[in-house]
C-alpha positions in Angstrom: 341.2 141.4 162.9 344.5 143.3 163.5 347.4 141.2 164.7 347.9 142.0 168.5 351.7 142.4 168.1 351.5 144.9 165.2 351.3 148.7 166.0 348.3 150.5 164.1 348.9 152.9 161.6 348.7 155.8 164.1 351.1 154.5 166.3 353.5 153.9 163.3 353.3 157.4 162.6 354.2 158.3 166.3 357.1 155.6 166.5 358.7 156.9 163.2 359.1 160.4 165.1 360.9 158.9 168.0 364.8 159.2 168.2 365.1 155.8 169.5 365.0 152.6 167.9 361.9 150.5 168.3 361.4 146.8 167.0 358.3 144.9 167.6 358.8 140.9 167.7 356.2 138.3 167.7 356.0 135.3 170.4 358.6 133.4 168.3 361.0 136.4 168.4 360.8 137.2 164.9 360.9 141.0 164.0 357.3 142.3 162.7 357.9 145.9 162.9 360.8 148.3 163.1 360.8 152.2 163.0 362.7 154.5 161.1 365.1 155.2 163.8 365.8 151.1 164.1 366.6 151.3 160.4 369.0 154.2 160.6 370.8 152.8 163.8 371.0 149.2 162.3 371.3 150.0 158.7 368.7 147.3 157.9 365.6 148.3 155.9 362.4 146.9 157.6 361.9 144.7 154.7 365.1 143.0 154.8 364.4 142.0 158.7 360.8 141.2 159.0 360.2 137.7 159.9 364.0 137.0 160.8 364.5 136.1 164.6 366.9 138.4 166.8 368.7 135.2 167.5 369.8 135.0 163.8 372.3 137.9 164.4 369.9 140.1 162.4 369.8 143.7 163.6 369.0 143.1 167.3 371.4 140.3 168.5 375.0 140.8 167.8 376.5 137.9 169.7 374.5 135.3 167.9 373.5 133.9 171.1 370.7 134.4 173.8 373.4 135.2 176.4 373.4 138.1 178.5 371.8 140.3 175.7 368.4 138.5 176.2 368.4 139.0 180.0 365.0 140.4 180.9 363.4 139.7 177.6 359.7 138.6 178.4 360.1 136.0 175.8 363.0 134.4 177.2 362.6 135.2 181.1 359.5 133.8 183.0 359.5 136.5 185.7 357.7 139.8 185.3 359.8 142.1 183.0 357.2 144.9 182.9 359.9 147.0 184.7 362.8 145.9 182.6 365.9 147.7 183.4 367.8 149.5 180.8 371.0 147.4 179.6 374.2 148.1 177.6 374.6 145.7 174.7 375.4 145.9 171.0 373.5 145.2 167.8 375.0 144.0 164.6 374.9 146.4 161.9 374.2 145.5 158.1 377.6 146.6 157.3 379.2 144.0 159.8 380.4 146.2 162.6 378.8 146.4 166.2 376.9 149.5 167.4 376.9 150.1 171.1 373.4 150.7 172.4 371.3 151.2 175.6 368.0 149.0 175.6 365.0 147.9 177.4 362.7 145.2 176.3 358.9 145.2 177.6 356.1 142.6 177.2 353.5 143.2 174.3 350.0 142.1 175.7 346.9 141.1 174.0 343.4 142.2 175.1 343.8 139.4 177.9 347.1 140.7 179.1 348.7 137.6 177.7 352.1 138.0 176.4 352.2 137.9 172.7 355.4 139.5 171.9 357.8 142.1 172.9 358.8 145.5 172.0 362.6 146.7 172.3 363.5 150.1 172.9 367.0 151.1 172.2 369.4 153.9 171.4 372.9 154.4 170.1 375.6 155.0 172.5 378.5 155.4 170.4 378.2 158.8 169.7 377.3 159.7 173.3 380.4 157.9 174.4 382.6 159.6 171.9 381.0 163.1 173.0 381.7 161.9 176.7 385.3 161.4 175.9 385.7 164.5 174.1 384.2 166.5 176.7 386.5 164.9 179.3 389.4 165.5 177.1 388.4 169.1 176.8 387.9 169.7 180.5 391.3 168.1 181.1 392.8 170.5 178.8 390.9 173.5 180.2 392.1 172.5 183.6 395.7 171.4 183.1 398.8 173.2 182.5 400.2 172.0 179.1 403.8 172.1 180.3 404.0 170.8 183.7 401.0 168.6 183.8 399.8 170.1 187.2 396.4 171.9 187.3 396.5 175.3 186.0 395.4 178.8 187.3 391.8 178.2 186.4 391.5 174.9 188.1 393.3 176.4 191.2 391.1 179.5 191.4 388.0 177.2 191.3 389.5 174.7 194.0 390.1 177.7 196.2 387.0 179.1 196.0 385.2 175.8 197.1 387.6 175.3 199.8 386.8 178.8 201.2 383.2 178.1 200.9 383.6 174.8 202.9 385.8 176.6 205.5 382.8 179.5 205.9 380.2 176.7 206.1 381.9 173.9 208.3 385.3 175.6 209.4 387.4 173.0 207.4 390.9 174.7 207.6 393.3 174.8 205.0 396.5 176.6 204.1 397.3 178.5 200.9 400.8 178.7 199.8 402.3 180.8 197.0 405.8 179.4 195.8 408.3 181.2 193.4 411.2 179.8 191.8 414.1 182.0 192.7 416.2 183.9 190.0 414.5 181.9 187.3 414.9 184.9 184.8 418.9 184.0 185.2 417.9 180.2 184.2 416.1 181.2 181.0 419.2 183.8 180.4 421.9 181.5 181.2 420.8 178.1 179.8 417.8 179.0 177.3 414.0 178.7 177.7 414.2 175.0 176.8 416.2 174.6 180.1 413.8 176.9 181.7 410.8 174.5 180.9 412.6 171.4 181.9 413.2 173.3 185.5 409.4 174.0 185.5 408.8 170.6 184.8 411.0 169.2 187.6 409.7 171.8 190.2 406.0 170.9 189.5 406.9 167.1 189.9 409.1 167.5 192.9 406.3 169.7 194.8 403.6 166.8 193.7 405.8 164.0 194.9 406.3 165.8 198.2 402.7 166.7 199.1 400.0 164.4 200.8 397.5 163.0 198.6 394.8 165.4 199.7 396.8 168.5 198.9 396.8 170.4 195.6 399.6 172.0 193.6 399.1 174.1 190.4 400.8 176.4 188.1 399.7 179.8 189.0 401.7 181.7 186.1 405.3 181.7 185.2 407.4 180.4 187.6 404.7 180.7 190.3 403.0 177.8 192.1 400.1 177.8 194.1 399.5 174.7 196.7 396.4 174.2 198.9 397.1 172.1 202.0 393.9 170.5 203.7 393.3 170.1 207.4 397.0 170.5 208.3 398.1 171.4 211.9 400.6 174.3 212.7 403.7 172.2 213.5 402.9 169.8 210.4 402.5 172.6 208.2 405.8 174.3 209.2 407.7 170.9 208.6 405.9 170.3 205.5 406.7 173.6 204.1 410.4 173.2 205.1 410.6 169.8 203.5 409.1 171.6 199.9 411.9 174.1 200.2 414.6 171.7 200.9 413.4 169.1 198.2 413.6 171.7 195.6 416.8 173.1 196.8 418.4 169.6 196.7 417.0 168.8 193.3 418.7 169.2 190.0 417.9 169.1 186.3 420.4 168.1 183.6 420.5 169.7 180.3 423.1 168.8 177.7 425.2 167.6 180.4 425.0 170.7 182.5 423.4 170.4 186.2 421.0 173.0 186.7 419.9 173.8 190.6 417.4 176.1 191.7 415.6 177.1 195.0 412.2 178.5 195.8 410.9 180.8 198.3 407.3 180.3 199.9 404.6 182.4 201.5 401.8 180.6 203.5 398.6 181.9 205.0 395.4 180.3 206.2 391.6 181.7 206.0 390.4 184.6 208.0 387.1 185.9 208.6 385.6 187.7 205.5 388.4 186.3 203.3 387.7 186.1 199.4 390.1 184.0 197.2 391.6 187.3 196.1 392.3 188.4 199.7 393.8 185.1 200.6 396.0 184.8 197.6 397.2 188.2 198.0 398.3 187.7 201.5 400.1 184.7 200.5 401.7 186.6 197.6 402.8 189.2 200.1 404.4 186.4 202.5 406.2 185.2 199.4 407.8 188.4 198.8 408.7 188.7 202.3 410.8 185.4 201.8 412.3 187.1 198.7 413.3 190.2 200.5 414.8 188.4 203.4 417.1 186.3 201.2 415.1 183.7 199.2 415.2 180.1 199.6 413.0 180.3 202.5 409.3 179.9 204.3 407.2 182.8 205.4 404.3 181.9 207.3 401.3 184.2 208.4 401.3 184.7 212.1 397.7 183.6 212.2 398.6 180.2 211.1 397.2 179.3 214.8 393.7 179.2 213.0 394.5 176.0 211.9 393.3 173.1 214.3 395.9 173.2 217.5 398.2 170.2 218.1 396.6 168.0 220.6 
């Protein structure tokens, strides 16, 4: 008569083709079977661990104690564990290091529905975690301006698209501001590109410090910065833009003992019916150059800014 806690030949063939590790343990919590994936993840060949208990720090239990690792195990807890949750844990690799895993443990029943053992199903998450970190890092690189540390043009384009969709669906107002450092070419020509880079970093930092947490500033290109300001009233908008202009004007960068001061011109608009990201940025850009033509170091606001919520 076959053991109730041993998989049949057909079952073992199927289990050996799974990407998840599987261990069968008997009622004494001794390993009686492991599939090919379990051997690959743990480093232990099946013959090395058959008859060894998981509590003996062999393959399954990295901590050597019952502890949290054995939560929801049908051989430890008396409650119904047929719907065991997926848990984060670690197992002891043959070479001595720990392997992070996700696992669940379900009861192994005989013909009379009596628990005669348990089946642990697990997968290695080390590679997944590393991949997730790599993806996050790549995403950050893809959306971050490497010089200033603020979002880059790609990020700002996508954010503007999202904000414009919200405006069209829910009429959530926002302002689009284009800022450009005045006479930036003169800075590079007079002090060098390293000094110019310092100025760009300081301007980006100054803009970030002086914006609200809900606002976004990103480097649009060269010495241009795009700012998205959410749900701001007309009077607040004018004051905030003036405070940004003044903060840039009053700031400075020191390079080799030389203090460098710059100013910034701004153009600001708000969404209109039928706007696209291209049209709204183009309008902000036109207003920016209006500021340039009128003497620089100033703010030009679209005369339709009353589309923002009115002040009470």
